[in-house]
Backbone as CSV, one residue per row, in Angstrom:
resi,resn,N_x,N_y,N_z,CA_x,CA_y,CA_z,C_x,C_y,C_z
1,MET,101.698,99.262,131.776,100.406,99.400,131.105,99.647,98.086,131.159
2,THR,98.338,98.215,131.283,97.480,97.040,131.226,96.351,97.302,130.235
3,ASN,95.745,96.250,129.762,94.628,96.383,128.847,93.316,96.185,129.589
4,SER,92.517,97.233,129.644,91.226,97.163,130.323,90.140,96.796,129.327
5,PRO,89.011,96.264,129.803,87.889,95.981,128.898,87.443,97.245,128.177
6,VAL,86.978,97.095,126.960,86.550,98.235,126.149,85.065,98.495,126.386
7,SER,84.750,99.696,126.887,83.351,100.057,127.128,82.845,101.088,126.123
8,ASN,83.759,101.759,125.425,83.368,102.672,124.352,84.548,102.877,123.409
9,ILE,84.246,103.320,122.190,85.241,103.430,121.129,85.150,104.814,120.494
10,GLY,86.302,105.357,120.096,86.344,106.596,119.338,86.927,106.335,117.957
11,PHE,86.486,107.100,116.977,87.016,106.969,115.619,87.271,108.359,115.058
12,ILE,88.531,108.598,114.656,88.937,109.904,114.138,89.346,109.762,112.674
13,GLY,88.691,110.534,111.804,89.043,110.538,110.386,88.031,109.786,109.549
14,LEU,87.142,110.513,108.891,86.034,109.904,108.158,86.146,110.185,106.661
15,GLY,87.347,109.926,106.124,87.580,110.114,104.705,87.141,108.910,103.894
16,ALA,87.749,108.744,102.716,87.337,107.690,101.784,87.392,106.305,102.418
17,MET,88.419,106.043,103.213,88.552,104.745,103.883,87.962,104.792,105.296
18,GLY,88.243,105.835,106.021,87.820,105.915,107.409,86.310,105.898,107.593
19,ALA,85.589,106.563,106.685,84.131,106.624,106.825,83.489,105.240,106.799
20,PRO,83.720,104.430,105.752,83.088,103.102,105.777,83.599,102.213,106.902
21,MET,84.848,102.390,107.308,85.353,101.625,108.445,84.578,101.976,109.705
22,CYS,84.395,103.265,109.941,83.648,103.719,111.114,82.195,103.262,111.040
23,HIS,81.618,103.312,109.840,80.223,102.890,109.689,80.062,101.415,110.059
24,ASN,80.985,100.581,109.576,80.925,99.153,109.923,81.090,98.948,111.422
25,LEU,82.030,99.662,111.997,82.287,99.531,113.427,81.052,99.941,114.229
26,ALA,80.433,101.057,113.831,79.267,101.551,114.563,78.081,100.595,114.456
27,ARG,77.897,99.997,113.274,76.775,99.083,113.076,76.962,97.764,113.820
28,LYS,78.197,97.300,113.912,78.470,95.963,114.437,78.911,95.947,115.900
29,SER,79.404,97.054,116.392,79.984,97.079,117.735,78.913,96.950,118.815
30,PRO,79.198,96.182,119.864,78.269,96.082,120.987,78.390,97.261,121.957
31,VAL,79.396,98.128,121.729,79.564,99.306,122.586,79.467,100.558,121.722
32,ALA,79.269,101.694,122.360,79.088,102.959,121.655,80.356,103.360,120.895
33,VAL,80.155,103.941,119.710,81.253,104.425,118.884,81.074,105.922,118.661
34,MET,82.062,106.721,119.080,82.056,108.163,118.839,82.831,108.460,117.565
35,ALA,82.296,109.332,116.714,82.943,109.670,115.451,83.334,111.137,115.438
36,PHE,84.551,111.405,114.895,85.002,112.798,114.789,85.741,113.022,113.484
37,ASP,85.470,114.167,112.872,86.148,114.612,111.661,86.005,116.125,111.611
38,LEU,86.899,116.783,110.884,86.791,118.231,110.742,85.596,118.627,109.880
39,ASP,85.105,117.688,109.078,83.942,117.918,108.222,82.689,117.420,108.931
40,GLY,81.839,118.340,109.342,80.646,117.973,110.082,79.692,117.082,109.315
41,LYS,79.658,117.217,107.972,78.771,116.382,107.170,79.193,114.915,107.231
42,ARG,80.484,114.691,107.341,80.968,113.313,107.474,80.530,112.721,108.806
43,ILE,80.535,113.546,109.850,80.068,113.067,111.154,78.579,112.748,111.074
44,ASP,77.812,113.612,110.388,76.376,113.365,110.228,76.133,111.992,109.609
45,LYS,76.927,111.657,108.585,76.745,110.376,107.908,77.081,109.222,108.848
46,ALA,78.150,109.392,109.637,78.514,108.346,110.599,77.399,108.157,111.628
47,VAL,76.791,109.251,112.047,75.680,109.172,113.003,74.520,108.393,112.396
48,SER,74.293,108.571,111.087,73.204,107.844,110.426,73.460,106.343,110.393
49,HIS,74.727,105.955,110.588,75.078,104.527,110.629,75.164,103.998,112.063
50,GLY,74.823,104.846,113.034,74.775,104.369,114.414,75.837,104.914,115.345
51,ALA,76.742,105.763,114.832,77.779,106.352,115.692,77.204,107.523,116.483
52,TYR,77.957,107.971,117.464,77.622,109.158,118.223,78.573,110.282,117.847
53,ARG,78.091,111.490,117.882,78.899,112.647,117.499,79.858,113.036,118.622
54,ALA,81.135,113.205,118.283,82.113,113.748,119.233,82.410,115.179,118.822
55,LYS,82.456,116.086,119.785,82.623,117.495,119.429,84.071,117.879,119.200
56,ASP,85.015,117.110,119.771,86.426,117.440,119.594,87.297,116.254,120.002
57,LEU,88.614,116.419,119.847,89.541,115.338,120.184,89.536,115.023,121.669
58,ALA,89.305,116.028,122.480,89.267,115.788,123.929,88.157,114.815,124.284
59,GLU,87.014,114.935,123.629,85.918,114.015,123.905,86.245,112.616,123.396
60,VAL,86.854,112.533,122.196,87.234,111.222,121.671,88.216,110.538,122.622
61,ALA,89.096,111.323,123.225,90.129,110.772,124.105,89.555,110.123,125.355
62,THR,88.273,110.321,125.634,87.669,109.663,126.799,87.348,108.197,126.504
63,ALA,87.389,107.796,125.225,87.082,106.413,124.859,88.203,105.480,125.305
64,ASP,87.867,104.242,125.548,88.870,103.244,125.933,89.751,102.836,124.763
65,LEU,89.128,102.771,123.580,89.811,102.331,122.362,89.559,103.368,121.283
66,ILE,90.626,103.867,120.664,90.506,104.962,119.695,91.178,104.563,118.389
67,PHE,90.414,104.621,117.297,90.948,104.374,115.966,91.197,105.702,115.267
68,VAL,92.320,105.755,114.547,92.692,106.948,113.794,92.919,106.531,112.346
69,CYS,92.283,107.235,111.405,92.464,106.921,109.980,92.519,108.234,109.209
70,LEU,93.730,108.679,108.894,93.959,110.005,108.333,94.763,109.928,107.035
71,PRO,94.908,111.040,106.316,95.592,110.997,105.018,97.054,110.564,105.064
72,GLY,97.799,110.942,106.106,99.212,110.591,106.114,99.919,110.976,107.399
73,GLU,101.246,110.978,107.332,102.083,111.187,108.509,101.825,112.526,109.182
74,ARG,101.782,113.597,108.408,101.630,114.931,108.993,100.356,115.023,109.824
75,GLU,99.260,114.558,109.256,97.985,114.635,109.959,97.959,113.754,111.205
76,THR,98.568,112.576,111.108,98.574,111.664,112.250,99.397,112.221,113.401
77,LEU,100.552,112.773,113.086,101.385,113.369,114.132,100.655,114.531,114.802
78,LYS,99.942,115.315,114.005,99.205,116.452,114.571,98.103,115.977,115.505
79,VAL,97.302,115.024,115.062,96.185,114.539,115.874,96.673,113.848,117.144
80,CYS,97.764,113.107,117.030,98.232,112.322,118.181,99.113,113.115,119.141
81,LEU,100.005,113.963,118.608,101.048,114.542,119.454,101.024,116.060,119.601
82,ALA,100.372,116.781,118.703,100.393,118.247,118.768,99.568,118.753,119.943
83,PRO,99.805,119.998,120.372,98.973,120.582,121.432,97.490,120.467,121.085
84,GLY,96.704,120.026,122.056,95.284,119.816,121.824,94.947,118.446,121.286
85,GLY,95.983,117.646,120.972,95.778,116.322,120.405,95.548,115.254,121.457
86,LEU,95.555,114.013,121.016,95.228,112.908,121.909,96.181,112.798,123.093
87,LEU,97.469,112.990,122.846,98.443,112.831,123.929,98.137,113.770,125.095
88,GLU,97.745,114.985,124.770,97.457,115.975,125.805,96.307,115.534,126.704
89,HIS,95.395,114.740,126.179,94.212,114.319,126.928,94.278,112.855,127.372
90,MET,95.434,112.251,127.190,95.540,110.814,127.421,95.602,110.477,128.900
91,THR,94.955,109.370,129.237,95.029,108.804,130.582,95.466,107.348,130.455
92,PRO,95.994,106.759,131.521,96.525,105.393,131.437,95.497,104.372,130.974
93,ASN,96.038,103.331,130.304,95.291,102.145,129.878,94.371,102.354,128.677
94,LYS,94.435,103.528,128.059,93.750,103.717,126.787,94.555,103.008,125.693
95,THR,93.901,102.712,124.581,94.580,102.083,123.448,94.265,102.870,122.179
96,ILE,95.313,103.288,121.475,95.168,104.023,120.218,95.647,103.127,119.086
97,VAL,94.817,102.996,118.048,95.136,102.172,116.891,95.170,103.077,115.662
98,ASP,96.340,103.208,115.064,96.492,104.073,113.897,96.337,103.252,112.627
99,CYS,95.249,103.478,111.903,94.978,102.769,110.653,95.469,103.548,109.435
100,THR,96.131,104.659,109.665,96.685,105.477,108.594,97.858,104.768,107.929
101,THR,98.010,104.961,106.625,99.247,104.543,105.975,100.241,105.676,106.165
102,THR,101.214,105.450,107.016,102.161,106.494,107.399,103.567,105.900,107.373
103,THR,104.449,106.355,108.236,105.827,105.868,108.254,106.098,105.084,109.529
104,VAL,107.077,104.204,109.443,107.485,103.426,110.617,108.022,104.358,111.702
105,SER,108.769,105.370,111.312,109.345,106.288,112.302,108.258,107.033,113.060
106,SER,107.175,107.444,112.385,106.098,108.133,113.095,105.340,107.170,114.000
107,ASN,105.160,105.917,113.569,104.565,104.900,114.444,105.319,104.820,115.758
108,ARG,106.633,104.713,115.658,107.462,104.511,116.847,107.501,105.753,117.726
109,LEU,107.499,106.927,117.098,107.485,108.168,117.869,106.180,108.292,118.649
110,ILE,105.074,108.052,117.983,103.767,108.144,118.646,103.658,107.096,119.752
111,ALA,104.098,105.875,119.460,104.031,104.806,120.460,104.826,105.166,121.705
112,THR,106.036,105.670,121.512,106.877,106.037,122.652,106.217,107.110,123.501
113,SER,105.656,108.128,122.838,105.017,109.229,123.560,103.792,108.765,124.324
114,LEU,102.968,107.937,123.685,101.759,107.455,124.348,102.082,106.465,125.465
115,ASN,103.089,105.631,125.242,103.496,104.678,126.273,103.927,105.396,127.544
116,LYS,104.596,106.532,127.390,105.032,107.301,128.556,103.836,107.811,129.364
117,ALA,102.709,107.998,128.669,101.483,108.439,129.345,100.663,107.264,129.835
118,GLY,101.205,106.044,129.678,100.526,104.848,130.158,99.529,104.260,129.186
119,ALA,99.545,104.731,127.925,98.604,104.231,126.919,99.274,103.219,126.004
120,ASN,98.466,102.405,125.362,98.937,101.411,124.402,98.802,101.959,122.983
121,PHE,99.616,101.428,122.075,99.556,101.874,120.679,99.747,100.688,119.746
122,ALA,99.020,100.728,118.632,99.205,99.748,117.557,99.106,100.472,116.224
123,ASP,99.947,100.080,115.267,99.747,100.531,113.887,99.002,99.417,113.171
124,ALA,97.922,99.790,112.474,97.069,98.796,111.818,96.550,99.339,110.492
125,PRO,97.453,99.643,109.555,96.996,100.172,108.268,96.198,99.139,107.488
126,VAL,95.348,99.635,106.605,94.382,98.769,105.925,94.632,98.745,104.421
127,ALA,94.272,97.637,103.794,94.474,97.460,102.358,93.232,96.871,101.715
128,ARG,93.169,96.981,100.406,92.140,96.474,99.490,91.202,97.551,98.980
129,GLY,91.255,98.735,99.487,90.520,99.825,98.886,89.124,100.054,99.418
130,VAL,88.489,101.092,98.842,87.190,101.558,99.329,86.095,100.493,99.228
131,PRO,85.965,99.764,98.101,84.894,98.757,98.047,84.965,97.745,99.194
132,ASN,86.176,97.323,99.542,86.313,96.362,100.642,86.112,97.026,102.002
133,ALA,86.440,98.314,102.086,86.148,99.033,103.328,84.641,99.084,103.554
134,VAL,83.892,99.300,102.485,82.433,99.316,102.580,81.903,97.940,102.973
135,ASP,82.466,96.909,102.382,82.006,95.539,102.647,82.495,94.993,103.985
136,GLY,83.471,95.671,104.603,84.044,95.157,105.850,84.979,94.001,105.632
137,THR,85.618,93.970,104.447,86.512,92.857,104.095,87.933,93.348,103.826
138,LEU,88.377,94.319,104.586,89.730,94.837,104.446,90.766,93.813,104.909
139,SER,91.987,93.970,104.410,93.139,93.282,104.976,93.842,94.276,105.890
140,ILE,94.094,93.871,107.122,94.679,94.776,108.117,95.951,94.156,108.666
141,THR,97.063,94.867,108.507,98.348,94.403,109.028,98.675,95.190,110.299
142,VAL,99.030,94.486,111.350,99.126,95.099,112.671,100.541,95.001,113.240
143,GLY,101.002,96.116,113.785,102.234,96.144,114.568,101.885,96.497,115.999
144,ALA,102.134,95.585,116.923,101.739,95.808,118.315,102.332,94.720,119.194
145,SER,102.300,94.963,120.496,102.656,93.909,121.437,101.590,92.828,121.386
146,GLU,101.930,91.645,121.856,100.961,90.550,121.897,99.737,90.946,122.723
147,GLU,99.966,91.628,123.826,98.873,92.008,124.717,97.926,92.986,124.039
148,THR,98.505,93.979,123.373,97.665,94.966,122.698,96.917,94.336,121.533
149,PHE,97.594,93.462,120.782,96.925,92.811,119.664,95.738,91.970,120.142
150,SER,95.903,91.291,121.257,94.817,90.454,121.773,93.602,91.300,122.134
151,LEU,93.831,92.556,122.538,92.729,93.451,122.884,91.998,93.946,121.641
152,ILE,92.737,94.297,120.596,92.129,94.967,119.444,91.679,94.028,118.334
153,GLU,92.131,92.776,118.355,91.875,91.880,117.229,90.393,91.757,116.903
154,LYS,89.561,91.533,117.878,88.138,91.293,117.588,87.480,92.543,117.017
155,TRP,87.967,93.717,117.401,87.400,94.961,116.888,87.830,95.192,115.444
156,LEU,89.051,94.800,115.140,89.526,94.924,113.758,88.720,94.035,112.820
157,PHE,88.294,92.877,113.314,87.507,91.967,112.486,86.103,92.505,112.189
158,LEU,85.693,93.574,112.858,84.429,94.221,112.498,84.583,95.068,111.240
159,MET,85.842,95.328,110.848,86.119,96.154,109.670,86.854,95.392,108.574
160,GLY,87.482,94.276,108.927,88.269,93.523,107.961,88.028,92.034,108.072
161,SER,88.353,91.323,107.006,88.203,89.864,107.004,89.530,89.149,107.209
162,ASP,90.641,89.875,107.033,91.974,89.311,107.228,92.772,90.254,108.113
163,VAL,93.109,89.780,109.305,93.865,90.582,110.269,95.147,89.833,110.602
164,SER,96.290,90.463,110.339,97.588,89.803,110.515,98.424,90.544,111.537
165,HIS,98.851,89.836,112.584,99.781,90.426,113.549,101.190,90.217,113.010
166,CYS,101.818,91.290,112.539,103.091,91.192,111.821,104.316,91.325,112.718
167,GLY,104.121,91.733,113.978,105.244,91.921,114.885,105.049,93.155,115.734
168,PRO,106.128,93.706,116.295,106.023,94.874,117.164,105.626,96.134,116.403
169,VAL,105.443,97.224,117.135,105.035,98.499,116.542,105.902,98.834,115.326
170,GLY,105.257,99.220,114.249,105.926,99.543,112.994,105.838,98.433,111.969
171,SER,105.644,97.194,112.431,105.631,96.044,111.523,104.416,96.052,110.601
172,GLY,103.280,96.477,111.115,102.093,96.553,110.280,102.281,97.545,109.150
173,THR,102.918,98.661,109.471,103.174,99.678,108.455,104.175,99.188,107.419
174,VAL,105.214,98.479,107.855,106.172,97.918,106.893,105.432,97.079,105.856
175,MET,104.567,96.195,106.314,103.879,95.304,105.380,102.847,96.040,104.536
176,LYS,102.212,97.074,105.082,101.269,97.856,104.264,102.027,98.605,103.161
177,LEU,103.177,99.170,103.485,103.952,99.871,102.472,104.428,98.920,101.387
178,MET,104.812,97.702,101.785,105.231,96.728,100.781,104.037,96.278,99.936
179,ASN,102.879,96.127,100.568,101.668,95.789,99.817,101.406,96.835,98.735
180,ASN,101.448,98.109,99.134,101.163,99.166,98.172,102.247,99.286,97.115
181,MET,103.493,99.066,97.498,104.577,99.134,96.527,104.384,98.092,95.425
182,VAL,104.044,96.868,95.824,103.805,95.808,94.838,102.556,96.119,94.008
183,LEU,101.496,96.580,94.673,100.258,96.904,93.967,100.497,97.968,92.895
184,PHE,101.188,99.043,93.265,101.381,100.142,92.321,102.239,99.717,91.133
185,GLN,103.207,98.846,91.381,103.999,98.346,90.254,103.143,97.465,89.344
186,ASN,102.198,96.725,89.934,101.260,95.961,89.121,100.378,96.878,88.274
187,VAL,99.895,97.950,88.877,99.060,98.901,88.138,99.830,99.466,86.953
188,SER,101.086,99.823,87.176,101.919,100.338,86.092,102.126,99.288,85.012
189,ALA,102.355,98.038,85.419,102.588,96.960,84.456,101.347,96.679,83.615
190,ILE,100.165,96.705,84.229,98.969,96.417,83.447,98.635,97.581,82.512
191,ALA,99.029,98.807,82.877,98.870,99.932,81.947,99.753,99.722,80.717
192,GLU,100.978,99.273,80.944,101.866,98.974,79.823,101.270,97.875,78.941
193,ALA,100.740,96.835,79.590,100.168,95.723,78.839,98.973,96.178,78.008
194,MET,98.117,97.018,78.584,96.967,97.533,77.843,97.420,98.334,76.622
195,ALA,98.419,99.169,76.810,98.909,99.990,75.700,99.466,99.126,74.572
196,ILE,100.266,98.141,74.935,100.879,97.282,73.908,99.824,96.442,73.200
197,ALA,98.933,95.831,73.983,97.937,94.932,73.400,96.981,95.672,72.469
198,THR,96.504,96.836,72.896,95.553,97.564,72.049,96.222,98.073,70.775
199,ARG,97.467,98.490,70.868,98.165,98.945,69.657,98.467,97.779,68.716
200,ALA,98.490,96.580,69.289,98.699,95.386,68.466,97.393,94.842,67.902
201,GLY,96.267,95.508,68.214,95.008,95.132,67.612,94.026,94.408,68.489
202,ILE,94.349,94.181,69.767,93.406,93.533,70.683,92.394,94.572,71.164
203,ALA,91.136,94.199,71.196,90.098,95.122,71.649,90.309,95.492,73.107
204,ARG,90.123,96.757,73.412,90.350,97.247,74.781,89.524,96.477,75.807
205,ASP,88.300,96.136,75.469,87.430,95.426,76.409,87.875,93.986,76.666
206,ASP,88.759,93.474,75.816,89.156,92.068,75.923,90.497,91.838,76.611
207,VAL,91.343,92.862,76.657,92.730,92.675,77.093,92.810,92.020,78.468
208,PHE,92.151,92.605,79.459,92.296,92.094,80.814,91.464,90.834,81.040
209,GLU,90.423,90.639,80.238,89.675,89.384,80.303,90.591,88.223,79.922
210,TYR,91.353,88.391,78.844,92.269,87.328,78.431,93.397,87.139,79.438
211,LEU,93.942,88.255,79.961,95.035,88.145,80.934,94.574,87.471,82.220
212,SER,93.318,87.699,82.602,92.817,87.123,83.853,92.705,85.609,83.796
213,ARG,92.733,85.049,82.585,92.630,83.594,82.436,93.988,82.900,82.529
214,GLY,95.049,83.700,82.623,96.391,83.126,82.686,97.107,83.479,83.966
215,SER,98.394,83.286,83.976,99.186,83.506,85.186,99.403,84.988,85.486
216,ALA,98.947,85.876,84.611,99.046,87.319,84.873,97.908,87.828,85.753
217,ASP,96.960,86.949,86.089,95.826,87.375,86.900,96.299,87.899,88.255
218,SER,95.610,88.923,88.757,95.977,89.513,90.053,94.836,90.391,90.540
219,PHE,94.916,90.789,91.804,93.954,91.739,92.366,93.974,93.029,91.560
220,ALA,95.174,93.519,91.245,95.292,94.769,90.495,94.653,94.647,89.123
221,LEU,94.858,93.514,88.468,94.279,93.306,87.145,92.754,93.375,87.213
222,ARG,92.178,92.686,88.196,90.719,92.615,88.277,90.102,93.900,88.825
223,ARG,90.758,94.562,89.756,90.199,95.794,90.334,90.574,97.011,89.487
224,HIS,91.855,97.249,89.322,92.307,98.460,88.632,92.133,98.356,87.119
225,GLY,92.268,97.139,86.611,92.092,96.939,85.183,90.695,97.311,84.708
226,THR,89.699,97.139,85.559,88.326,97.502,85.210,88.232,98.977,84.843
227,TYR,88.943,99.801,85.595,88.898,101.243,85.337,89.673,101.604,84.076
228,MET,90.779,100.943,83.837,91.520,101.196,82.600,90.704,100.787,81.382
229,THR,89.944,99.706,81.500,89.099,99.255,80.399,88.003,100.274,80.102
230,SER,87.381,100.801,81.155,86.279,101.748,80.968,86.760,103.152,80.629
231,GLY,87.982,103.480,81.072,88.474,104.839,80.889,87.911,105.826,81.888
232,GLU,87.217,105.309,82.898,86.645,106.156,83.946,87.482,106.007,85.216
233,TYR,87.924,107.143,85.763,88.808,107.113,86.932,88.209,108.032,88.008
234,PRO,87.309,107.512,88.835,86.564,108.364,89.766,87.445,109.071,90.782
235,ALA,86.978,110.263,91.151,87.694,111.051,92.152,87.315,110.643,93.568
236,GLY,86.264,109.842,93.738,85.794,109.497,95.069,86.475,108.295,95.693
237,LEU,87.423,107.680,94.963,88.144,106.535,95.508,89.509,107.006,96.020
238,PHE,90.548,106.231,95.795,91.872,106.539,96.346,92.644,107.387,95.327
239,PRO,92.836,108.692,95.572,93.466,109.552,94.563,94.937,109.212,94.328
240,THR,95.411,109.539,93.154,96.814,109.273,92.818,97.768,110.003,93.757
241,THR,97.364,111.155,94.273,98.224,111.858,95.226,98.489,111.001,96.460
242,TYR,97.502,110.216,96.885,97.701,109.320,98.024,98.633,108.173,97.651
243,SER,98.460,107.645,96.436,99.348,106.578,95.977,100.785,107.080,95.935
244,HIS,100.968,108.285,95.450,102.299,108.908,95.389,102.882,109.054,96.791
245,LYS,102.046,109.471,97.730,102.489,109.621,99.119,102.927,108.288,99.698
246,ASP,102.101,107.261,99.535,102.412,105.944,100.093,103.671,105.354,99.475
247,LEU,103.806,105.495,98.156,104.990,104.949,97.504,106.237,105.709,97.931
248,GLY,106.088,106.994,98.194,107.218,107.753,98.716,107.681,107.228,100.062
249,TYR,106.734,106.874,100.935,107.099,106.289,102.225,107.857,104.971,102.014
250,ALA,107.376,104.159,101.066,108.030,102.876,100.795,109.437,103.076,100.255
251,LEU,109.601,104.037,99.376,110.925,104.306,98.807,111.876,104.862,99.861
252,ASP,111.361,105.682,100.758,112.206,106.190,101.856,112.681,105.035,102.729
253,LEU,111.776,104.092,103.025,112.149,102.939,103.833,113.189,102.092,103.107
254,ALA,112.994,101.886,101.803,113.959,101.128,101.010,115.328,101.785,101.064
255,SER,115.352,103.107,100.941,116.621,103.835,100.984,117.296,103.686,102.346
256,GLU,116.506,103.785,103.423,117.060,103.631,104.774,117.710,102.270,104.955
257,LEU,117.146,101.249,104.288,117.619,99.881,104.451,118.596,99.455,103.365
258,GLY,118.947,100.374,102.484,119.950,100.081,101.465,119.458,99.216,100.324
259,VAL,118.154,99.299,100.011,117.590,98.505,98.917,117.340,99.421,97.718
260,ASP,117.837,99.031,96.556,117.623,99.792,95.327,116.304,99.350,94.711
261,ALA,115.221,100.035,95.062,113.885,99.684,94.576,113.619,100.417,93.267
262,ALA,114.354,100.031,92.229,114.301,100.756,90.957,112.926,100.672,90.300
263,GLY,112.263,99.515,90.415,110.936,99.375,89.826,109.939,100.328,90.455
264,ALA,109.989,100.434,91.783,109.086,101.337,92.486,109.394,102.792,92.140
265,ALA,110.677,103.109,91.977,111.069,104.476,91.625,110.527,104.862,90.248
266,LEU,110.522,103.907,89.317,109.958,104.172,87.991,108.474,104.528,88.097
267,VAL,107.737,103.765,88.897,106.313,104.029,89.059,106.098,105.375,89.737
268,GLN,106.941,105.713,90.694,106.810,107.014,91.365,106.944,108.147,90.362
269,GLY,107.872,107.995,89.421,108.019,109.003,88.375,106.760,109.123,87.536
270,ARG,106.102,108.000,87.282,104.848,108.031,86.515,103.742,108.704,87.315
271,PHE,103.666,108.434,88.611,102.688,109.122,89.448,102.934,110.637,89.426
272,GLU,104.184,111.030,89.479,104.501,112.457,89.456,104.056,113.105,88.147
273,GLU,104.176,112.371,87.041,103.721,112.891,85.762,102.200,112.989,85.722
274,VAL,101.513,111.993,86.285,100.053,112.047,86.381,99.619,113.302,87.141
275,ILE,100.274,113.556,88.267,99.936,114.722,89.084,100.257,116.006,88.331
276,ARG,101.392,116.032,87.627,101.782,117.223,86.860,100.750,117.554,85.787
277,ARG,100.138,116.528,85.224,99.130,116.738,84.180,97.755,117.096,84.732
278,GLY,97.629,117.164,86.055,96.376,117.593,86.655,95.399,116.494,86.983
279,PHE,95.876,115.233,87.007,94.998,114.097,87.281,95.180,113.543,88.693
280,GLY,95.854,114.269,89.550,96.218,113.732,90.860,95.059,113.376,91.755
281,ASP,93.886,113.991,91.533,92.733,113.693,92.376,91.967,112.471,91.901
282,LEU,92.374,111.890,90.780,91.680,110.738,90.221,92.313,109.431,90.694
283,TYR,91.537,108.347,90.618,91.980,107.023,91.043,93.219,106.606,90.250
284,SER,94.154,105.923,90.911,95.481,105.685,90.342,95.531,104.944,89.008
285,PRO,94.517,104.149,88.597,94.577,103.582,87.243,94.609,104.639,86.146
286,VAL,94.352,105.898,86.522,94.470,107.001,85.561,95.874,107.080,84.980
287,LEU,96.807,106.396,85.597,98.163,106.292,85.068,98.144,105.860,83.591
288,TYR,97.120,105.119,83.179,97.046,104.662,81.790,96.968,105.823,80.810
289,ARG,96.489,106.966,81.251,96.407,108.122,80.352,97.782,108.556,79.851
290,LEU,98.831,108.213,80.591,100.184,108.545,80.132,100.486,107.808,78.834
291,PHE,99.930,106.608,78.691,100.177,105.800,77.488,99.221,106.178,76.362
292,GLU,97.994,106.569,76.731,97.022,106.962,75.716,97.448,108.235,74.993
293,ASN,98.138,109.096,75.710,98.499,110.402,75.153,99.895,110.450,74.559
294,GLN,100.553,109.286,74.413,101.890,109.272,73.839,101.823,109.530,72.338
C-alpha cells in the first residue's frame, strides 16, 4: 500500500459529534468533502456548511480519504465490512479513518480486511464532547502506521486542536476508552460530592465553584458540573446510553487484560440505573438524579 495525495474526502455519520466535525472539515478543507448519513436532513445541514451530498456508500468510497463517525461497533462493522459497505467498493490506496468510539478488536478486523484490498486504515476516536467538536478543538487519539498517520494528521487538525499518534492500529481506541473511563468516574465522583456538600448545607450553585479553586478541579468538574448545578441535562449532547456503551467497551478490555476495574464497574452500574429510570437519552451528568431521588 502507498499513500496518494488527497484530492477529495468523504464523511460518513452526521450525528452529535460527526456533524460538527464534518462541518469544520467542509469549511476548512482545500478539497471537496462529500457527506453521507441515513438522515437526509443531516446531509442538508452539512451541505449548508460547504459539503457535497453523497447519495450512498458507493459514492463515498470514491473519495481518497474517508472519515467514519458512528454510534458504535455494530454500526461501524456494518458500514465498513457488510455487503454494500465500504469494503465492497474499495480500491487500492484509499484511506479510511474511523473516528467512532468502538473496540480494539473491531479496529483490527476492519484494518485487516481493508489492508487486503490495498487500503489504509486508522482508528482516530475523538474526545472533549460536542462543544469542542463545534469549535474544532477536539482531542484525537490515533492508531495507525507512521505512513498513514503522516497522511491524515493535517486533516485531523481541521477538526481537533490536539492530535496524538498513540501507536499501531487499535492504540487510538485504547486511549479513547481510557479517557472515557476516567472521565465517567470523575462524573460519578462529582455527583457524590454535590450530594454530600448540599446535604451539609452548601448552596448548590457554590459547590463546584469552590471545588474548582482547589486540587479537585478538572475538565469533568467544569464541563459536567455545570449541568449538575443547573439540573438541566440536554438530550442533544452525548446521551447516557453512549456513555454506558463506551464504558462497557473499556470494561471488556480491562477484563481481557486481567485488570479489576472496580471503580469503572461501579459507575457502569450507575449508568444502568439511569437508563432503567428512563433517563438514558439525557446527557450523562443526569447521573446526579440518582442522588437527588435517594
